[in-house]
N, C-alpha and C positions, 0 to 999 in steps of 0.2 A: 504494499499501499504506498502510495506517494503522496506528498504534500506539494501541491501544485499553487503557484499564484499567478493570478492574470492582474497585471498593472497597466492602465490607460491614463494618459493625460490629454488633454484636448486639444494641444497644439505643440508643433515641432520645438517650440520656445522654451515651453514648461520643463523641468527637471523630476525625473522619477525616483530621486534619492528620498524624499519625504514619504513615499509609499515603501519603499524598501525598508525603511526604518520602522514603520509602523508594523510591518509583517516580519522582523526579523526575529521575535522571539518565538515563532512558530516552526523554526527550522526547515524552511521551505527546501524541498529537492529539487524543483524547476521552476523557472520563472518565466512566463510570456509577458511581453511588453510591448506597447505600441504609443505612438502618439498621433492620435486622430481624433477626430471630434465623435461624440457619441451619437450625433445625428448621423453619421455615416454608417450605413450597413454594410459595406464591404470592409471588413476588418479581418485581414488574414491572420492575425496572432489569434484573435479569438478563436477563429475556425480551427487554426492548428492546434490550439490547446483543447478544443471539443473533440476533434479527431484523436489525440494523443492520450487524454484521460479514460480511466479503465474503473470498472466497478471496483468499490473500496477505496478509491483515491479521494482526497479531501481538496476541493478548491477553495482557495483562499482570496478575498478581494478587500481592499482597505474600506471601500463603501460600495453600497448596491449600486449607486449612481454611475460607478465606474465600469459596471458591468452591463447595466441596461437601463434604458429610460424608462420611467414608470408612466402611464398614461392613466388618466381617470376620465370615464364619462360619466357624468351624472344626470 
């Protein structure tokens, strides 16, 4: 069983260091990182992570908003 992290920042100018630091205590085995807007549905690292992860693995994200946008229709 692996511990996998998905790290996303919204632009190429942003640094992923803060997110690495936030996840450092979990002893992550593998990181998938990208610098791309959450609005963009073409996220190669997210797809790569989804293809790589196996049953029993744990996926970590610093914030749910880094993984996906939530939309509410009321």
